[in-house]
C-alpha positions as CSV (number, residue, x, y, z in Angstrom):
1,M,-70.9,10.9,13.2
2,A,-74.1,13.0,13.5
3,H,-76.6,13.1,10.7
4,L,-79.3,15.6,9.9
5,I,-82.8,14.0,9.8
6,P,-84.3,14.6,6.3
7,H,-87.7,16.2,6.1
8,K,-89.2,13.0,4.8
9,V,-88.1,9.4,5.7
10,P,-89.5,6.0,4.6
11,I,-89.3,4.4,8.1
12,L,-88.7,6.2,11.4
13,I,-88.0,4.2,14.5
14,V,-88.4,6.0,17.8
15,G,-86.1,4.4,20.5
16,G,-82.6,3.1,20.1
17,G,-83.0,0.2,22.5
18,A,-82.9,-3.6,21.7
19,S,-86.4,-3.7,20.1
20,G,-86.0,-0.5,18.0
21,Y,-82.5,-1.4,16.8
22,F,-83.5,-5.0,15.9
23,A,-86.5,-3.7,14.0
24,A,-84.3,-1.3,12.0
25,L,-82.0,-4.2,11.1
26,Q,-84.9,-6.4,9.9
27,A,-86.4,-3.6,7.8
28,A,-83.1,-2.7,6.3
29,E,-82.5,-6.4,5.3
30,S,-85.6,-6.3,3.1
31,V,-85.4,-2.7,1.7
32,P,-81.7,-2.1,1.0
33,G,-81.0,1.4,-0.2
34,H,-83.9,3.0,1.6
35,Q,-82.7,5.0,4.5
36,I,-84.1,3.9,7.9
37,H,-83.7,6.3,10.8
38,I,-83.5,5.7,14.5
39,V,-84.1,8.6,16.8
40,E,-83.1,8.2,20.5
41,K,-83.8,10.8,23.2
42,G,-80.7,9.7,25.2
43,S,-77.1,10.4,24.5
44,Q,-76.4,6.8,23.3
45,V,-78.3,3.8,21.9
46,L,-78.6,0.2,23.3
47,T,-78.2,1.4,26.9
48,K,-79.8,-1.6,28.6
49,V,-78.0,-4.0,26.3
50,R,-74.7,-2.5,27.6
51,I,-75.5,-2.9,31.3
52,S,-77.7,-6.0,31.5
53,G,-76.4,-9.1,33.2
54,G,-73.8,-7.1,35.1
55,G,-72.3,-6.0,31.8
56,R,-72.4,-9.4,30.2
57,C,-75.8,-9.0,28.4
58,N,-78.3,-11.8,29.1
59,V,-79.2,-12.0,25.4
60,T,-82.0,-14.6,25.7
61,H,-83.0,-17.8,27.5
62,A,-82.5,-21.4,26.4
63,C,-86.2,-22.1,26.2
64,F,-86.9,-23.2,22.6
65,E,-90.6,-24.2,22.6
66,P,-92.9,-21.3,22.0
67,R,-95.6,-22.3,24.5
68,E,-93.1,-22.9,27.3
69,L,-91.3,-19.7,26.4
70,A,-94.6,-17.7,26.6
71,S,-95.3,-19.1,30.0
72,H,-92.5,-16.9,31.5
73,Y,-94.5,-13.7,30.7
74,P,-97.0,-12.5,33.4
75,R,-98.2,-9.9,30.9
76,G,-98.3,-11.1,27.3
77,Q,-98.4,-14.8,27.8
78,K,-101.3,-15.4,25.5
79,E,-100.6,-12.7,23.0
80,L,-96.9,-13.7,22.5
81,L,-97.6,-17.3,21.6
82,G,-98.2,-16.5,17.9
83,P,-95.2,-14.1,17.7
84,F,-92.9,-16.7,19.3
85,H,-93.9,-19.2,16.6
86,Q,-92.5,-16.7,14.1
87,W,-89.4,-15.7,16.0
88,Q,-88.2,-17.3,19.3
89,S,-85.0,-17.9,21.2
90,S,-83.5,-20.3,18.8
91,D,-83.9,-17.8,16.0
92,T,-82.2,-15.2,18.1
93,V,-79.3,-17.6,18.8
94,S,-79.0,-18.4,15.1
95,W,-79.1,-14.7,14.1
96,F,-76.1,-13.9,16.3
97,M,-74.3,-17.1,15.3
98,D,-74.6,-16.2,11.6
99,R,-72.8,-13.0,12.5
100,G,-70.0,-14.7,14.3
101,I,-71.3,-14.3,17.9
102,T,-71.5,-17.5,19.9
103,L,-73.8,-17.7,22.9
104,K,-73.3,-20.0,25.9
105,T,-76.0,-21.4,28.2
106,E,-75.6,-21.2,32.0
107,P,-77.1,-23.9,34.3
108,D,-80.2,-21.8,35.0
109,G,-80.9,-21.4,31.2
110,R,-79.6,-17.8,30.8
111,M,-77.7,-17.2,27.6
112,F,-74.7,-14.9,27.3
113,P,-72.0,-14.2,24.7
114,V,-69.0,-16.5,25.3
115,T,-66.9,-13.4,25.8
116,D,-69.0,-12.5,28.8
117,L,-69.0,-8.9,27.5
118,S,-72.1,-6.9,26.5
119,S,-69.8,-5.0,24.1
120,T,-69.8,-8.1,21.9
121,I,-73.5,-7.8,21.4
122,V,-73.5,-4.0,21.1
123,D,-70.6,-4.0,18.5
124,C,-72.4,-6.7,16.5
125,L,-75.6,-4.7,16.3
126,E,-73.9,-1.4,15.6
127,N,-71.7,-2.9,12.9
128,E,-74.8,-4.4,11.2
129,A,-76.5,-1.0,11.4
130,K,-73.5,0.7,9.8
131,S,-73.2,-1.8,7.0
132,K,-76.9,-1.4,6.2
133,G,-76.7,2.4,6.2
134,I,-79.1,2.9,9.1
135,R,-78.9,6.5,10.4
136,I,-78.8,7.0,14.2
137,H,-79.8,10.3,15.8
138,T,-79.2,10.7,19.5
139,Q,-80.6,13.4,21.8
140,K,-83.7,13.6,19.7
141,E,-86.9,13.5,21.7
142,V,-90.2,13.0,20.0
143,V,-92.9,15.1,21.6
144,N,-95.8,14.6,19.2
145,L,-97.0,12.1,16.6
146,L,-99.8,13.3,14.2
147,P,-101.3,11.0,11.7
148,E,-102.0,12.5,8.2
149,D,-104.9,11.6,6.0
150,S,-102.4,10.2,3.5
151,G,-101.5,7.5,6.1
152,H,-98.1,9.2,6.8
153,W,-97.0,10.7,10.0
154,Q,-95.9,14.1,11.2
155,V,-93.3,13.7,13.9
156,Q,-92.5,16.7,16.1
157,F,-89.2,16.9,18.1
158,K,-88.5,18.8,21.2
159,N,-86.6,21.5,19.3
160,D,-89.8,22.2,17.3
161,C,-88.4,20.4,14.2
162,T,-91.1,18.4,12.4
163,I,-90.5,15.7,9.8
164,R,-92.8,13.3,7.8
165,A,-92.5,9.6,8.1
166,H,-94.1,7.0,5.8
167,Q,-94.2,4.6,8.7
168,C,-93.4,4.9,12.4
169,L,-92.3,2.4,15.0
170,W,-92.6,3.4,18.6
171,A,-90.0,1.5,20.6
172,G,-89.3,4.2,23.2
173,G,-89.2,1.9,26.3
174,G,-91.6,1.8,29.2
175,M,-94.4,4.4,29.1
176,Q,-93.2,6.2,32.2
177,S,-93.5,9.8,30.9
178,R,-96.9,11.5,31.2
179,Q,-96.1,13.2,27.9
180,A,-95.7,9.9,26.1
181,I,-99.0,8.6,27.6
182,R,-100.9,11.7,26.6
183,M,-99.5,11.4,23.0
184,M,-100.7,7.8,22.7
185,E,-104.1,8.5,24.2
186,A,-104.5,11.5,21.8
187,I,-104.2,9.2,18.8
188,G,-106.6,6.7,20.2
189,H,-104.5,4.2,22.1
190,Q,-105.3,2.8,25.5
191,V,-102.2,2.9,27.8
192,I,-102.2,0.7,30.8
193,S,-100.5,2.5,33.6
194,P,-96.9,1.5,34.0
195,I,-95.5,0.3,37.3
196,P,-92.2,-1.5,38.3
197,S,-92.2,-5.2,37.5
198,L,-88.8,-6.6,38.6
199,F,-87.7,-5.5,42.1
200,T,-86.2,-6.8,45.3
201,F,-87.7,-6.8,48.8
202,Q,-86.6,-4.4,51.5
203,I,-86.7,-6.3,54.8
204,N,-85.5,-5.4,58.3
205,D,-85.3,-8.7,60.2
206,R,-82.7,-10.1,62.6
207,L,-82.8,-13.5,60.9
208,I,-81.0,-12.1,57.8
209,E,-79.3,-8.9,59.2
210,G,-75.6,-8.7,58.3
211,L,-75.8,-11.9,56.1
212,Q,-75.6,-10.0,52.8
213,G,-73.9,-12.0,50.0
214,L,-75.2,-15.4,51.2
215,S,-77.1,-17.4,48.6
216,I,-79.4,-20.4,48.9
217,E,-79.7,-22.7,46.0
218,E,-83.4,-23.1,46.0
219,V,-86.3,-21.7,48.1
220,S,-90.0,-21.3,47.6
221,S,-91.3,-17.7,48.0
222,H,-95.0,-17.2,48.6
223,L,-97.4,-14.2,49.0
224,P,-100.4,-15.9,50.7
225,W,-102.6,-12.8,50.6
226,C,-102.7,-13.0,46.8
227,D,-101.7,-16.7,46.4
228,I,-98.8,-16.1,44.1
229,Q,-95.6,-18.1,44.6
230,S,-92.2,-18.7,42.9
231,R,-89.2,-20.9,43.3
232,G,-85.5,-20.5,42.6
233,P,-82.2,-19.3,44.1
234,L,-82.4,-16.6,46.8
235,L,-79.8,-14.0,47.6
236,L,-79.5,-12.2,50.9
237,T,-78.6,-8.5,50.5
238,H,-77.9,-5.6,52.9
239,W,-81.4,-4.4,52.2
240,G,-83.3,-7.7,52.3
241,L,-84.1,-10.4,49.7
242,S,-83.2,-10.7,46.1
243,G,-82.3,-13.4,43.5
244,P,-84.6,-15.2,41.0
245,A,-87.0,-16.5,43.7
246,I,-87.9,-12.9,44.6
247,L,-87.5,-11.3,41.2
248,K,-89.9,-13.8,39.6
249,L,-92.3,-13.4,42.5
250,S,-92.2,-9.6,42.1
251,S,-92.9,-10.0,38.4
252,W,-95.9,-12.2,38.7
253,A,-97.3,-10.1,41.7
254,A,-96.4,-6.7,40.4
255,R,-99.9,-5.4,40.1
256,E,-101.1,-6.9,43.4
257,I,-98.1,-5.5,45.3
258,H,-98.6,-2.1,43.7
259,D,-102.3,-2.0,44.6
260,R,-101.6,-3.0,48.2
261,E,-99.8,0.3,48.8
262,G,-97.9,-0.5,52.0
263,P,-96.0,-3.3,53.8
264,F,-96.9,-6.9,53.1
265,H,-95.8,-10.3,54.2
266,C,-93.7,-12.8,52.3
267,H,-93.3,-16.5,53.3
268,I,-90.1,-18.3,52.6
269,H,-89.7,-22.1,52.5
270,W,-86.0,-22.7,52.8
271,I,-86.0,-26.4,51.8
272,P,-88.8,-26.9,49.3
273,S,-87.2,-30.0,47.8
274,V,-87.1,-31.8,51.1
275,G,-90.0,-34.1,51.5
276,Q,-91.4,-34.6,55.0
277,P,-89.1,-32.0,56.7
278,S,-90.1,-33.1,60.2
279,E,-89.1,-36.7,59.6
280,N,-86.0,-35.7,57.8
281,L,-84.8,-33.4,60.6
282,R,-85.5,-36.1,63.2
283,H,-83.5,-38.6,61.2
284,Y,-80.7,-36.0,60.9
285,A,-80.8,-35.5,64.7
286,G,-80.5,-39.2,65.2
287,T,-77.6,-39.7,62.9
288,N,-75.6,-36.7,64.3
289,G,-76.3,-37.6,68.0
290,K,-73.5,-36.0,70.1
291,K,-72.6,-33.2,67.6
292,Y,-73.6,-29.7,68.5
293,V,-76.5,-28.3,66.5
294,S,-74.3,-25.3,65.6
295,N,-71.7,-27.5,64.0
296,A,-73.7,-30.1,62.2
297,V,-75.8,-28.1,59.7
298,P,-78.7,-29.9,58.0
299,F,-80.0,-29.5,54.4
300,R,-76.9,-27.7,53.0
301,L,-77.9,-24.4,54.5
302,P,-75.3,-21.7,54.9
303,K,-73.9,-22.0,58.5
304,R,-74.4,-18.4,59.4
305,L,-78.1,-18.5,58.4
306,W,-78.6,-21.7,60.3
307,H,-77.1,-20.1,63.4
308,R,-79.7,-17.3,63.1
309,M,-82.4,-19.9,62.9
310,L,-81.1,-21.5,66.1
311,E,-81.2,-18.1,67.7
312,R,-84.7,-17.4,66.5
313,C,-85.9,-20.7,67.9
314,K,-84.0,-20.1,71.2
315,V,-81.9,-23.3,70.7
316,P,-78.5,-22.9,72.5
317,A,-75.6,-23.4,70.1
318,D,-74.0,-26.1,72.3
319,T,-77.0,-28.3,72.4
320,P,-76.2,-31.8,71.1
321,W,-78.6,-33.0,68.4
322,N,-79.6,-36.0,70.5
323,Q,-80.7,-33.7,73.4
324,L,-82.9,-31.5,71.2
325,K,-86.4,-31.5,72.6
326,P,-89.3,-32.3,70.3
327,R,-90.9,-28.9,70.6
328,K,-87.6,-27.2,69.6
329,L,-87.2,-29.5,66.7
330,E,-90.7,-28.6,65.5
331,A,-89.9,-24.9,66.0
332,L,-86.9,-25.4,63.7
333,V,-89.0,-27.2,61.1
334,D,-91.5,-24.3,61.2
335,C,-88.7,-21.8,60.7
336,L,-87.3,-23.9,57.8
337,T,-90.6,-24.2,56.0
338,H,-92.5,-21.1,57.0
339,T,-90.4,-18.1,57.7
340,V,-92.6,-15.0,57.5
341,F,-90.9,-11.7,56.6
342,K,-92.5,-8.3,56.7
343,V,-91.6,-6.4,53.5
344,D,-91.3,-2.7,54.1
345,G,-90.6,-1.6,50.5
346,K,-89.2,-2.6,47.2
347,S,-86.0,-1.6,45.3
348,R,-85.5,-1.6,41.5
349,H,-83.3,-4.4,40.5
350,K,-80.0,-2.8,39.4
351,E,-79.7,-4.7,36.1
352,E,-83.3,-5.0,35.1
353,F,-85.2,-1.7,34.5
354,V,-88.5,-3.3,33.7
355,T,-92.1,-2.1,33.9
356,C,-95.4,-3.7,33.3
357,G,-98.0,-1.6,31.6
358,G,-97.9,0.2,28.3
359,I,-99.9,-0.1,25.0
360,D,-102.7,-2.6,25.5
361,L,-102.0,-5.7,23.4
362,Q,-105.6,-5.8,22.4
363,D,-104.8,-2.8,20.2
364,I,-102.0,-4.5,18.3
365,Q,-101.9,-6.9,15.4
366,P,-99.9,-9.9,16.8
367,K,-98.3,-10.9,13.5
368,T,-97.0,-7.4,12.6
369,M,-97.0,-5.3,15.8
370,E,-99.1,-2.8,13.9
371,S,-101.7,-0.6,15.6
372,R,-105.3,-1.8,15.0
373,Q,-106.4,1.8,15.3
374,I,-104.0,3.6,13.0
375,P,-102.3,1.9,10.1
376,G,-98.6,2.7,9.7
377,L,-97.9,2.9,13.4
378,Y,-96.1,0.0,15.0
379,F,-95.0,-0.8,18.6
380,A,-92.2,-3.0,20.0
381,G,-90.4,-3.8,23.2
382,E,-91.2,-2.4,26.6
383,A,-93.7,0.2,25.1
384,L,-96.1,-2.8,25.0
385,N,-97.9,-4.2,28.0
386,V,-95.4,-7.1,28.0
387,D,-93.0,-8.1,30.7
388,A,-91.2,-11.2,31.8
389,E,-89.4,-12.9,34.6
390,T,-85.7,-12.1,34.8
391,G,-83.2,-14.3,32.8
392,G,-83.2,-13.0,29.3
393,F,-86.9,-13.3,28.7
394,N,-87.5,-9.5,28.4
395,F,-84.7,-9.2,25.8
396,Q,-86.3,-12.1,23.8
397,A,-89.6,-10.2,23.8
398,A,-87.7,-7.2,22.4
399,W,-86.0,-9.2,19.7
400,T,-89.3,-10.9,18.7
401,T,-91.5,-7.8,18.6
402,G,-88.7,-5.8,16.9
403,H,-88.3,-8.5,14.2
404,L,-92.0,-8.7,13.5
405,A,-92.4,-4.9,13.4
406,G,-89.4,-4.3,11.2
407,S,-90.3,-7.1,8.8
408,A,-93.9,-5.8,8.5
409,M,-92.8,-2.2,7.8
410,A,-90.5,-3.5,5.1
411,R,-93.3,-5.5,3.5
412,R,-95.6,-2.5,3.6
413,W,-93.0,-0.2,2.0
414,L,-92.4,-2.7,-0.8
415,S,-96.1,-3.2,-1.4
416,E,-96.6,0.5,-1.8
417,H,-93.4,1.1,-3.8
418,P,-93.0,-1.9,-6.1
């Protein structure tokens, strides 16, 4: 049901994503009876929650120590440590559990609802908002924020409608629109230019051509030109490389890759857990003597990938292991430990629309998410210069910053309206 926005509201939240929604719920918990309004420029709220994790919603990550949790954030690692001591993954798990939603932990630490349906999380959040009387307004785009001398805010919408808000939270997602950046700069905030943070690598290389869908349990990925590396599962796709090993690497090297402006090289170590690869491969050759190199595949590698490695090293498929010459064996070791790919481009990861950049964290009070420049204005979620590795960490930052902002706005309202 659509609602008209009243001319004056106690708390206005711009952005109906995870952080804005959670902030509204926290504020409503403390100030029942005072209408809280969420305005969303899109046609529906909680869009990313609906599509994340392939429609399962990667709610958070099973990382329950604040310092370790903060270590998964390339931007915000230091500044999030305090906030995570106030609200971290275990608090998120408990919050949903208290509302009848059980989360499960997968082997890699990602946490999903046991239903494997994002609608479970969306329904929970929407039911909470309805029970607390939170008003939702979609297709309402804010085009200007003007602080008043009284400390209140004039909020102008695209249709020229203007309202007054006692307090305002900006949770409008990544600062990708020039208009949003100009608006923030006009009221005195430094905006760090937003760029993609989680993306896959576009690669045209015979070694992986046609092998889409193959996955390798663990590889080490390395960008030697900026000395940034990552480790984790790798997925071969029709356009190149993906999976946690690449997504995490892209997150940590987002700025360096963006500044490079062109192709770059990525090194892959296919067997990083194998100590002394040369000795191990020689031992494997000795124990598999008369077997063909194409049939006896070492190190639990996918057979089709191994065949491509043989092809690259010009080793005939019908070569018995005990007839493999030392120089060919060393060529295979080099391919296994040091494959160099030319990366021609990057593609946005389909389930993670994440940017790095946004409101400079130096401008934010870490305990409240309130602006240091202008009292009564708060920020949460991707609007901040905070981003994380894939795996639920970005949602956790949204829950944490939303919780702190919503709680702080409620406290401020109560202190001024005892």
